[in-house]
C-alpha positions as CSV (number, residue, x, y, z in Angstrom):
1,M,35.5,-19.3,-18.7
2,Y,34.5,-21.2,-15.4
3,L,34.5,-21.3,-12.0
4,T,36.4,-24.3,-10.2
5,V,34.0,-24.4,-6.4
6,G,35.6,-26.4,-3.3
7,M,37.3,-29.4,-4.3
8,G,37.0,-31.8,-6.7
9,S,36.7,-31.1,-11.1
10,Q,33.3,-30.0,-10.2
11,T,33.1,-26.9,-12.7
12,Y,30.5,-24.1,-12.8
13,L,29.7,-21.7,-16.5
14,H,30.5,-18.2,-15.0
15,L,27.5,-16.7,-16.3
16,G,28.7,-13.2,-17.0
17,S,31.2,-15.1,-19.9
18,V,28.2,-16.2,-22.1
19,H,27.9,-13.8,-24.5
20,D,24.9,-16.0,-26.6
21,V,22.3,-19.2,-27.2
22,G,25.3,-21.9,-28.2
23,T,26.9,-21.0,-25.6
24,F,24.2,-21.5,-22.9
25,Q,23.3,-24.1,-24.9
26,R,25.7,-27.2,-25.7
27,H,26.4,-25.8,-22.1
28,L,23.4,-27.9,-20.8
29,R,24.2,-30.2,-22.9
30,E,27.4,-31.6,-22.2
31,H,25.8,-31.3,-17.9
32,S,22.4,-33.5,-18.7
33,I,20.5,-30.3,-17.7
34,A,16.7,-29.9,-18.8
35,I,16.3,-25.6,-19.5
36,P,14.5,-25.0,-22.5
37,C,16.1,-22.3,-24.1
38,D,14.6,-21.0,-27.6
39,E,17.5,-20.3,-30.6
40,E,16.0,-16.4,-31.1
41,L,15.2,-13.9,-28.5
42,I,11.4,-12.2,-29.4
43,D,11.7,-9.0,-28.9
44,G,8.8,-5.8,-29.8
45,G,5.1,-6.3,-28.6
46,S,5.6,-9.8,-29.0
47,S,8.3,-10.5,-26.5
48,P,5.8,-13.2,-23.7
49,L,8.3,-10.5,-21.5
50,A,5.0,-7.8,-23.4
51,M,2.5,-10.0,-22.7
52,P,-0.7,-9.8,-20.1
53,L,-0.9,-11.4,-16.8
54,E,-4.3,-11.6,-15.2
55,V,-4.2,-12.0,-10.9
56,N,-7.8,-12.0,-9.8
57,G,-9.3,-10.6,-12.2
58,R,-6.9,-7.4,-12.5
59,K,-4.9,-7.3,-15.4
60,I,-1.1,-6.5,-15.6
61,G,0.1,-5.2,-18.7
62,N,3.2,-6.8,-19.1
63,R,6.0,-8.8,-17.2
64,F,8.5,-6.7,-16.0
65,A,8.6,-5.9,-12.5
66,I,10.2,-3.4,-10.5
67,H,11.7,-5.4,-7.1
68,P,11.2,-3.7,-3.7
69,M,15.2,-2.0,-3.1
70,E,14.8,1.0,-0.9
71,G,17.5,3.5,-1.3
72,W,17.1,4.3,2.4
73,D,17.5,8.0,1.5
74,G,14.7,9.2,3.5
75,T,14.5,11.3,5.9
76,V,15.1,10.5,9.7
77,D,11.1,10.2,10.9
78,G,10.8,8.0,7.6
79,K,9.2,10.3,4.4
80,P,10.7,10.2,1.8
81,T,13.0,13.2,0.0
82,E,13.4,14.8,-3.6
83,M,16.0,11.3,-4.5
84,T,13.3,8.6,-3.6
85,E,10.3,10.6,-5.4
86,R,12.8,10.4,-7.9
87,R,13.3,6.7,-8.3
88,W,9.7,6.2,-7.8
89,R,9.1,8.6,-10.8
90,N,12.0,6.4,-12.8
91,F,10.2,3.2,-11.7
92,G,7.1,5.1,-13.2
93,R,8.9,5.9,-16.4
94,S,10.6,2.0,-17.1
95,G,7.5,1.4,-18.5
96,A,7.1,-1.8,-15.7
97,K,3.2,-2.7,-15.5
98,L,4.4,-5.0,-11.8
99,I,5.9,-2.6,-8.9
100,W,6.3,-5.0,-6.4
101,G,6.2,-3.0,-3.3
102,G,8.8,-0.1,-4.8
103,E,10.5,-0.8,-1.5
104,A,10.6,-2.0,2.0
105,V,8.7,0.3,4.1
106,A,8.9,-0.5,8.2
107,V,5.2,-0.1,10.3
108,R,7.0,1.1,13.1
109,H,10.1,2.9,14.3
110,D,12.1,0.0,16.1
111,G,11.9,-2.1,12.8
112,R,13.7,-0.1,10.3
113,A,16.5,-1.5,8.3
114,N,18.3,2.3,8.5
115,P,17.9,5.3,10.2
116,N,17.2,6.2,6.1
117,Q,14.8,4.0,5.5
118,L,11.1,4.5,5.0
119,L,8.2,4.7,7.6
120,I,4.5,4.7,7.1
121,N,2.3,5.9,9.7
122,E,0.0,8.5,10.1
123,H,2.6,11.2,10.2
124,N,4.0,9.8,6.9
125,R,1.0,8.8,5.3
126,D,0.1,12.3,2.5
127,D,3.9,11.5,1.9
128,I,3.7,8.4,1.1
129,A,0.5,9.0,-0.7
130,R,2.1,11.6,-3.5
131,L,5.0,9.3,-3.0
132,R,2.6,6.9,-4.9
133,D,1.0,9.6,-6.9
134,A,4.8,10.7,-8.7
135,L,4.7,7.4,-10.1
136,I,1.2,7.0,-11.1
137,D,2.1,10.5,-12.8
138,E,5.0,9.6,-14.5
139,H,3.5,6.5,-15.5
140,R,0.6,8.2,-17.2
141,R,2.5,10.8,-18.5
142,V,4.9,8.1,-20.3
143,L,3.1,5.8,-21.7
144,G,-0.7,7.5,-21.8
145,S,-2.8,5.2,-19.7
146,T,-2.8,3.3,-15.8
147,D,-5.4,1.1,-16.6
148,D,-2.8,-2.1,-16.4
149,L,-1.1,-0.7,-13.5
150,F,-0.2,-2.6,-10.4
151,V,1.5,-1.1,-7.3
152,G,2.0,-2.6,-4.5
153,L,4.1,-1.1,-0.7
154,Q,5.9,-3.5,0.7
155,L,5.4,-3.4,4.7
156,T,8.4,-5.0,7.1
157,H,9.7,-4.5,10.2
158,S,13.5,-5.8,10.5
159,G,13.8,-8.1,13.5
160,R,17.4,-8.7,14.3
161,Y,18.4,-6.7,11.7
162,S,17.0,-3.6,12.8
163,Q,18.9,0.2,13.0
164,P,16.7,2.1,13.1
165,N,18.8,5.7,15.1
166,V,22.3,5.1,13.8
167,K,23.6,3.4,11.4
168,G,26.2,0.6,11.8
169,R,24.5,0.5,15.7
170,P,22.5,-2.3,15.4
171,E,19.1,-2.8,18.0
172,P,17.8,-6.0,17.2
173,R,14.2,-7.3,17.8
174,I,14.5,-11.0,18.2
175,L,12.4,-14.8,18.9
176,Y,14.7,-16.5,19.5
177,H,18.3,-16.9,20.5
178,H,21.2,-18.8,17.6
179,P,24.2,-18.4,18.5
180,F,25.7,-18.1,15.4
181,L,22.9,-14.9,14.4
182,D,23.3,-13.7,17.3
183,R,27.7,-13.0,17.1
184,R,26.1,-11.1,14.4
185,V,24.8,-8.5,15.7
186,G,26.0,-8.6,19.0
187,L,23.3,-9.5,20.9
188,N,24.3,-12.5,24.1
189,P,22.9,-15.0,25.0
190,D,20.8,-14.0,27.5
191,S,19.2,-11.0,25.8
192,Q,15.9,-9.5,25.9
193,L,13.4,-11.4,23.5
194,L,10.3,-10.1,22.0
195,T,7.2,-11.5,24.1
196,D,4.0,-12.8,22.9
197,G,2.8,-8.9,24.2
198,D,5.6,-7.1,21.9
199,I,4.7,-9.5,18.5
200,R,0.5,-9.0,18.6
201,E,1.5,-5.0,18.8
202,I,3.3,-5.4,15.3
203,V,0.5,-7.7,14.1
204,E,-1.6,-4.4,14.8
205,A,1.1,-2.3,13.1
206,F,0.7,-4.3,10.0
207,H,-3.1,-4.0,10.4
208,R,-2.5,-0.3,10.5
209,A,0.0,0.2,7.7
210,A,-2.3,-2.4,5.3
211,R,-5.5,-0.2,6.2
212,M,-3.3,2.5,5.3
213,A,-1.8,1.5,2.3
214,H,-5.1,0.7,1.1
215,E,-6.6,3.9,1.9
216,I,-4.1,6.0,-0.1
217,G,-4.6,3.7,-3.6
218,F,-2.1,1.1,-3.0
219,D,-3.7,-2.6,-5.6
220,F,-1.5,-4.3,-3.1
221,I,0.5,-5.1,0.2
222,D,3.3,-7.2,0.7
223,V,4.3,-8.8,3.6
224,K,7.8,-9.4,3.9
225,H,9.0,-13.1,4.7
226,C,12.6,-13.6,3.5
227,H,15.9,-12.7,4.1
228,G,16.2,-12.7,7.5
229,Y,14.0,-10.6,8.5
230,L,11.4,-10.7,11.3
231,G,8.7,-12.2,9.1
232,H,11.8,-15.1,7.8
233,E,12.4,-15.1,11.6
234,F,9.7,-16.7,13.1
235,L,9.5,-20.1,10.1
236,S,12.5,-21.0,11.7
237,A,11.6,-20.3,15.5
238,H,11.5,-23.9,16.3
239,T,13.3,-22.9,19.4
240,R,10.6,-20.6,20.6
241,E,8.3,-20.7,23.6
242,G,4.9,-19.8,23.6
243,D,2.2,-18.2,20.7
244,Y,4.6,-18.1,17.9
245,G,7.1,-20.9,18.5
246,G,7.5,-24.8,17.8
247,S,5.3,-25.8,15.8
248,F,4.3,-25.4,12.7
249,E,0.8,-24.0,13.4
250,N,2.2,-21.0,15.6
251,R,5.5,-20.8,13.7
252,T,2.9,-19.5,11.1
253,R,0.7,-17.7,13.2
254,F,2.2,-14.4,12.9
255,L,1.8,-14.3,8.9
256,R,-1.7,-15.6,9.5
257,E,-3.0,-13.1,12.1
258,V,-0.9,-10.4,9.6
259,V,-2.9,-11.9,6.7
260,E,-6.2,-12.5,8.6
261,G,-7.0,-8.9,10.3
262,V,-5.8,-7.0,6.7
263,R,-8.5,-8.7,4.8
264,A,-10.7,-8.2,7.5
265,I,-9.9,-4.7,7.1
266,A,-9.8,-3.8,4.0
267,P,-10.9,-7.1,1.5
268,R,-10.4,-5.9,-1.8
269,L,-6.3,-5.1,-0.8
270,E,-4.5,-7.8,-3.2
271,I,-2.2,-9.5,-0.8
272,G,1.2,-11.1,-2.1
273,V,4.8,-12.7,0.2
274,R,7.9,-12.8,-0.9
275,L,9.2,-16.0,0.6
């Protein structure tokens, strides 16, 4: 089964139709695509996915990871609910040894992508700690040890896609105007931009969140720089004036300031970036 895309005779293999290695290898040969592919998949303890990985002297027990996809099932003030805890317990019992963020957690209320997104602050600190503990306890109960488990927390500000108060009511916080993206979230050409002072306050919010994550016991934080959210938008802020736009140095200043502050506050906390 193939999909014809656009004009002309160009076709693309529909991956859902690939039920054996031979079909995939035949497609690679026909299109002169160089992707190494084993004839037989190795499973069990000999599988490459079961091999440990070392990161900065820390052993991660296997190559399976839980990616930070939130359920948007927290409370209106950003605390986890029973459903949130159930999901994190499932992360723990899954056998994956890299928990990449668990889910995206906002560093400020105005940066929540949904009114039920988790929020890390002093008010919710103990609740986030219990969420991590639930994952750790479940992993230990099922697998016997957490020595090679690596658990992080993804920190985010949703920027242009913020909806902190009412689902379906965008409250965007933007760095520059974009004719297409502004229309998507109902902005006018004269809608207010975040000032450099606003940005520095958000940087400080990331620092506070990272400090709490470290004190709670997370092994690393992830500074979200993807999917159009605030961190990502900095990287394309070519038309923005001031300290955080225009040149490459300015467009990367936000990330550098966040990382430098985290390293000063919690030097043993690892830092990841989804870019």
